Every structure is written in C-alpha cells, then in structure tokens.
BALO-126139 format. One record per residue (C-alpha): y, x, z; residue in one letter; residue number from 0. Coordinates in steps of 0.2 Angstrom, whole numbers, plus 5000, padded with zeros to 4 digits. Layout:
! BALO-126139
+------+------+------+---+-----+
:    v :    u :    w : r :   k :
+------+------+------+---+-----+
:    Y :    X :    Z : A : NUM :
...
+------+------+------+---+-----+
! end
This chain:
! BALO-126139
+------+------+------+---+-----+
:    v :    u :    w : r :   k :
+------+------+------+---+-----+
: 4984 : 4873 : 5047 : M :   0 :
: 4993 : 4885 : 5060 : P :   1 :
: 4996 : 4904 : 5053 : R :   2 :
: 4986 : 4916 : 5058 : R :   3 :
: 4997 : 4925 : 5071 : K :   4 :
: 4999 : 4944 : 5066 : R :   5 :
: 4989 : 4959 : 5072 : R :   6 :
: 5001 : 4972 : 5083 : E :   7 :
: 5003 : 4989 : 5079 : S :   8 :
: 5003 : 5000 : 5095 : S :   9 :
: 5011 : 5012 : 5083 : T :  10 :
: 5026 : 4999 : 5078 : G :  11 :
: 5020 : 5006 : 5059 : I :  12 :
: 5014 : 4996 : 5048 : Y :  13 :
: 5011 : 4993 : 5030 : H :  14 :
: 5018 : 4979 : 5022 : V :  15 :
: 5016 : 4972 : 5003 : M :  16 :
: 5023 : 4956 : 4995 : A :  17 :
: 5017 : 4951 : 4979 : R :  18 :
: 5029 : 4938 : 4964 : G :  19 :
: 5021 : 4921 : 4966 : N :  20 :
: 5007 : 4915 : 4954 : N :  21 :
: 5005 : 4935 : 4949 : Q :  22 :
: 5023 : 4932 : 4943 : K :  23 :
: 5034 : 4949 : 4937 : W :  24 :
: 5046 : 4946 : 4948 : I :  25 :
: 5051 : 4965 : 4948 : F :  26 :
: 5051 : 4967 : 4928 : K :  27 :
: 5066 : 4976 : 4923 : D :  28 :
: 5077 : 4990 : 4930 : E :  29 :
: 5089 : 4978 : 4936 : Q :  30 :
: 5078 : 4970 : 4945 : D :  31 :
: 5070 : 4984 : 4954 : K :  32 :
: 5087 : 4992 : 4956 : G :  33 :
: 5093 : 4976 : 4965 : K :  34 :
: 5077 : 4975 : 4979 : L :  35 :
: 5081 : 4994 : 4982 : Y :  36 :
: 5097 : 4990 : 4985 : S :  37 :
: 5094 : 4974 : 4997 : I :  38 :
: 5080 : 4986 : 5006 : I :  39 :
: 5093 : 5000 : 5011 : K :  40 :
: 5108 : 4985 : 5016 : E :  41 :
: 5094 : 4978 : 5026 : V :  42 :
: 5089 : 4994 : 5033 : K :  43 :
: 5110 : 4999 : 5039 : E :  44 :
: 5108 : 4981 : 5045 : E :  45 :
: 5093 : 4980 : 5055 : H :  46 :
: 5090 : 5000 : 5060 : P :  47 :
: 5069 : 5003 : 5055 : F :  48 :
: 5062 : 5019 : 5050 : K :  49 :
: 5054 : 5021 : 5031 : M :  50 :
: 5040 : 5032 : 5026 : Y :  51 :
: 5036 : 5025 : 5010 : A :  52 :
: 5039 : 5011 : 4998 : Y :  53 :
: 5037 : 5007 : 4981 : C :  54 :
: 5042 : 4993 : 4967 : I :  55 :
: 5030 : 4986 : 4954 : M :  56 :
: 5031 : 4973 : 4939 : N :  57 :
: 5024 : 4960 : 4953 : N :  58 :
: 5024 : 4967 : 4971 : H :  59 :
: 5030 : 4977 : 4982 : Y :  60 :
: 5023 : 4990 : 4997 : H :  61 :
: 5033 : 4995 : 5008 : L :  62 :
: 5029 : 5007 : 5027 : M :  63 :
: 5039 : 5005 : 5038 : V :  64 :
: 5042 : 5007 : 5056 : K :  65 :
: 5047 : 4994 : 5069 : E :  66 :
: 5066 : 4998 : 5077 : E :  67 :
: 5080 : 4988 : 5087 : E :  68 :
: 5072 : 4973 : 5078 : H :  69 :
: 5054 : 4966 : 5072 : Q :  70 :
: 5044 : 4968 : 5059 : L :  71 :
: 5048 : 4950 : 5053 : N :  72 :
: 5064 : 4950 : 5056 : D :  73 :
: 5070 : 4963 : 5042 : F :  74 :
: 5057 : 4958 : 5029 : I :  75 :
: 5060 : 4941 : 5031 : K :  76 :
: 5078 : 4946 : 5025 : V :  77 :
: 5073 : 4955 : 5013 : I :  78 :
: 5062 : 4945 : 5004 : N :  79 :
: 5075 : 4929 : 5005 : Q :  80 :
: 5090 : 4938 : 4997 : R :  81 :
: 5079 : 4944 : 4984 : Y :  82 :
: 5074 : 4928 : 4982 : A :  83 :
: 5091 : 4922 : 4981 : A :  84 :
: 5097 : 4932 : 4968 : Y :  85 :
: 5080 : 4932 : 4956 : Y :  86 :
: 5081 : 4911 : 4955 : N :  87 :
: 5104 : 4914 : 4953 : K :  88 :
: 5099 : 4928 : 4939 : N :  89 :
: 5086 : 4916 : 4933 : R :  90 :
: 5095 : 4896 : 4933 : H :  91 :
: 5080 : 4892 : 4942 : I :  92 :
: 5075 : 4886 : 4959 : I :  93 :
: 5056 : 4887 : 4968 : G :  94 :
: 5048 : 4901 : 4978 : H :  95 :
: 5048 : 4919 : 4971 : V :  96 :
: 5036 : 4926 : 4981 : F :  97 :
: 5018 : 4923 : 4986 : Q :  98 :
: 5016 : 4913 : 5004 : D :  99 :
: 5022 : 4925 : 5016 : R : 100 :
: 5023 : 4944 : 5014 : Y : 101 :
: 5005 : 4956 : 5021 : K : 102 :
: 5006 : 4966 : 5034 : S : 103 :
: 4992 : 4979 : 5042 : Q : 104 :
: 4994 : 4990 : 5057 : P : 105 :
: 4994 : 5010 : 5053 : V : 106 :
: 4988 : 5017 : 5071 : E : 107 :
: 4984 : 5037 : 5067 : D : 108 :
: 4989 : 5051 : 5057 : N : 109 :
: 4974 : 5052 : 5046 : V : 110 :
: 4977 : 5033 : 5039 : Y : 111 :
: 4996 : 5038 : 5038 : F : 112 :
: 4992 : 5050 : 5026 : L : 113 :
: 4979 : 5042 : 5017 : G : 114 :
: 4994 : 5027 : 5018 : L : 115 :
: 5008 : 5038 : 5010 : L : 116 :
: 4996 : 5045 : 4997 : R : 117 :
: 4992 : 5026 : 4992 : Y : 118 :
: 5006 : 5018 : 4991 : I : 119 :
: 5015 : 5033 : 4981 : H : 120 :
: 5000 : 5035 : 4968 : L : 121 :
: 5001 : 5016 : 4963 : N : 122 :
: 5010 : 5020 : 4948 : P : 123 :
: 4997 : 5031 : 4944 : V : 124 :
: 4983 : 5020 : 4946 : E : 125 :
: 4991 : 5008 : 4936 : A : 126 :
: 4993 : 5019 : 4921 : G : 127 :
: 5011 : 5019 : 4921 : I : 128 :
: 5014 : 5036 : 4923 : V : 129 :
: 5003 : 5052 : 4925 : Q : 130 :
: 5012 : 5060 : 4941 : D : 131 :
: 5022 : 5050 : 4953 : P : 132 :
: 5036 : 5061 : 4955 : Y : 133 :
: 5039 : 5053 : 4937 : Q : 134 :
: 5038 : 5036 : 4943 : Y : 135 :
: 5057 : 5029 : 4948 : K : 136 :
: 5056 : 5016 : 4960 : W : 137 :
: 5045 : 5025 : 4974 : C : 138 :
: 5049 : 5037 : 4986 : S : 139 :
: 5037 : 5052 : 4983 : Y : 140 :
: 5052 : 5065 : 4975 : K : 141 :
: 5062 : 5059 : 4991 : E : 142 :
: 5054 : 5070 : 5001 : Y : 143 :
: 5058 : 5087 : 4992 : F : 144 :
: 5076 : 5082 : 4993 : Y : 145 :
: 5088 : 5089 : 5005 : E : 146 :
: 5095 : 5070 : 5010 : T : 147 :
: 5082 : 5057 : 5005 : P : 148 :
: 5092 : 5043 : 5001 : L : 149 :
: 5080 : 5027 : 5011 : L : 150 :
: 5065 : 5037 : 5017 : V : 151 :
: 5065 : 5046 : 5033 : D : 152 :
: 5054 : 5061 : 5028 : S : 153 :
: 5056 : 5071 : 5046 : N : 154 :
: 5041 : 5061 : 5052 : F : 155 :
: 5029 : 5068 : 5038 : V : 156 :
: 5035 : 5087 : 5040 : K : 157 :
: 5039 : 5088 : 5060 : N : 158 :
: 5022 : 5077 : 5062 : N : 159 :
: 5012 : 5075 : 5050 : I : 160 :
: 5012 : 5093 : 5038 : C : 161 :
: 5016 : 5107 : 5052 : Y : 162 :
: 5020 : 5122 : 5039 : D : 163 :
: 5037 : 5117 : 5034 : R : 164 :
: 5038 : 5133 : 5022 : D : 165 :
: 5025 : 5127 : 5013 : N : 166 :
: 5030 : 5109 : 5014 : F : 167 :
: 5028 : 5106 : 4996 : R : 168 :
: 5012 : 5110 : 4992 : K : 169 :
: 5005 : 5105 : 5005 : N : 170 :
: 5013 : 5088 : 5001 : F : 171 :
: 5007 : 5089 : 4983 : I : 172 :
: 4991 : 5095 : 4987 : A : 173 :
: 4988 : 5078 : 4999 : L : 174 :
: 4992 : 5065 : 4988 : H : 175 :
: 4975 : 5075 : 4975 : R : 176 :
: 4965 : 5068 : 4988 : G : 177 :
: 4958 : 5052 : 4991 : D : 178 :
: 4948 : 5042 : 5006 : D : 179 :
: 4936 : 5026 : 5008 : E : 180 :
: 4947 : 5017 : 5013 : N : 181 :
: 4954 : 4999 : 5008 : I : 182 :
: 4973 : 4996 : 5008 : Y : 183 :
: 4982 : 4980 : 5008 : L : 184 :
: 4985 : 4975 : 4989 : D : 185 :
: 4986 : 4961 : 4975 : I : 186 :
: 4965 : 4957 : 4971 : E : 187 :
: 4964 : 4967 : 4957 : E : 188 :
: 4969 : 4983 : 4964 : S : 189 :
: 4960 : 4981 : 4979 : V : 190 :
: 4944 : 4978 : 4966 : D : 191 :
: 4947 : 4990 : 4956 : N : 192 :
: 4949 : 5003 : 4971 : R : 193 :
: 4931 : 4996 : 4978 : K : 194 :
: 4923 : 4998 : 4965 : E : 195 :
: 4929 : 5016 : 4964 : K : 196 :
: 4926 : 5020 : 4981 : I : 197 :
: 4905 : 5014 : 4977 : A : 198 :
: 4903 : 5023 : 4961 : E : 199 :
: 4908 : 5039 : 4971 : R : 200 :
: 4897 : 5034 : 4985 : I : 201 :
: 4881 : 5029 : 4975 : F : 202 :
: 4884 : 5047 : 4966 : T : 203 :
: 4886 : 5053 : 4980 : N : 204 :
: 4868 : 5053 : 4988 : F : 205 :
: 4860 : 5052 : 4970 : E : 206 :
: 4861 : 5033 : 4968 : G : 207 :
: 4858 : 5016 : 4974 : V : 208 :
: 4849 : 5018 : 4990 : N : 209 :
: 4845 : 5015 : 5007 : E : 210 :
: 4857 : 5029 : 5011 : K : 211 :
: 4873 : 5026 : 5000 : S : 212 :
: 4873 : 5008 : 5004 : V : 213 :
: 4874 : 5011 : 5023 : K : 214 :
: 4886 : 5021 : 5019 : S : 215 :
: 4898 : 5011 : 5009 : L : 216 :
: 4894 : 4997 : 5023 : K : 217 :
: 4900 : 5006 : 5036 : E : 218 :
: 4914 : 5016 : 5027 : M : 219 :
: 4923 : 5001 : 5018 : T : 220 :
: 4916 : 4982 : 5028 : S : 221 :
: 4914 : 4978 : 5012 : M : 222 :
: 4906 : 4961 : 5013 : S : 223 :
: 4884 : 4960 : 5004 : Y : 224 :
: 4890 : 4950 : 4990 : R : 225 :
: 4900 : 4964 : 4985 : E : 226 :
: 4887 : 4979 : 4987 : I : 227 :
: 4879 : 4966 : 4978 : A : 228 :
: 4888 : 4966 : 4965 : R : 229 :
: 4897 : 4985 : 4964 : Y : 230 :
: 4878 : 4993 : 4964 : G : 231 :
: 4871 : 4982 : 4952 : K : 232 :
: 4857 : 4976 : 4964 : I : 233 :
: 4852 : 4957 : 4971 : S : 234 :
: 4857 : 4951 : 4988 : L : 235 :
: 4840 : 4953 : 4995 : N : 236 :
: 4840 : 4967 : 4990 : K : 237 :
: 4856 : 4974 : 4998 : V : 238 :
: 4850 : 4964 : 5015 : M : 239 :
: 4832 : 4973 : 5017 : K : 240 :
: 4841 : 4991 : 5014 : L : 241 :
: 4854 : 4989 : 5027 : L : 242 :
: 4840 : 4982 : 5036 : N : 243 :
: 4827 : 4996 : 5034 : S : 244 :
+------+------+------+---+-----+
! end
C-alpha cells in the first residue's frame, strides 16, 4: 500500500513526532538524550531550519520546526538516520530504531502555534517527571529565558506571538499555565490521556453528559462516536441520539 502523502503547511511550520520501535526507550539515559540533542544541533547547522520547540522523552521526541532552505523530510530523515546509527552501534545491535516514519502535522495559525508550544514543553510535567518544565533538561522551555538560546529561534515568539517584550517572562509563564481542547500528535497513551481530560472538563463545564456537552465535545475535538461513548460512560446509541437531537 503506498504511503499517504503528508499534509503540507502553508506556513512551513510543522509539529514532528517520532517514537521508538515497539515503544522502546530509545532515549533511555542522559547520554542518549544528549546525543540526539547534539545531532539535531549539527543537522540544524547543515540543513538550516527554524526550531521553535523540542522535547526529548524516554521513548519519543517532539519538535516544532519551520522549513527554510530544505524540506521537512530532508533534515528529519538525517536526524533519525544518524541517531539510529549511534543507537545500534552503541548497543552492538542491528534493526529498526524508530517506529515507521516520523509523524508530522501542519501548524497554520498563531493560536495553534501557542497551544502546541505549551503542549510540547509540558510533556515531562504530564508524564510526572517534573513539576515545572523549567526543571526538565531536555526541552526548550528554559531556552526562552536565555539571552542567547542554544537551539531555539526565540525571536519569532518574542516578536510575533508575545507582543509585550518587557513582560515576556511573565506572559510566557502564564501561557504554560493555560490549556486548550486541541488533540496534538503524540504516542497513543498520551493522546488517550489528553482526550479523557478534555472530555472530563467539558462534561463538568456543561454539568454532565448531555446534548450540549456531547455536541461540544464532538465539535471541539472531532472525537469518534465510540470515544465519546467511552469517556462519557454511555452507550453508542445514546451518543448518536444526543448528537442527532
């Protein structure tokens, strides 16, 4: 079966996610995470692109990048190939390191951009690794407070997203205390967990599982009928009746 063509972004900005084959912890320790970081830095110099956010977890990574001189596939492919070569050599093994190809999703507007920026930075918080994203070494959150960021291109955010540069630190921290109803690219477990939290919040806001809450959940998240039934603890038939009423 031919591979589905990737959705192209009109802005050139993408959310990229790649995970270990068979859910393996391919970034198990500091050495592994540091190696991926170094490879990304090297490739960014060789194949110029803009980096707006990154987070390296134990079994997957997230990037928010913008194509410049090269197309997305040109530099992401190099990053994954170099890391796979390191990983296999370091462990004296052969075989696939990443699960299939990387996944990507276009970022088309500033609202989605900000939500994604927050989502990527809060990955280690949601996973229970740290309480504050500033405490996590392998995400770009803290770089936004550096005078000279190491990997991220922070001026785009400072100039075009958070307009009040004098209060940037305060606004940036406040941004990461918010939330939204978008479902972002992630490993299956994280997506399921996020969907459940969103469903709980909407059901609470509308005082239970009813016509308004179910329709709102469908419109805001595009969840399937079966997912709404599961999170709402109601029958599939009940979901269909509420949505069609």
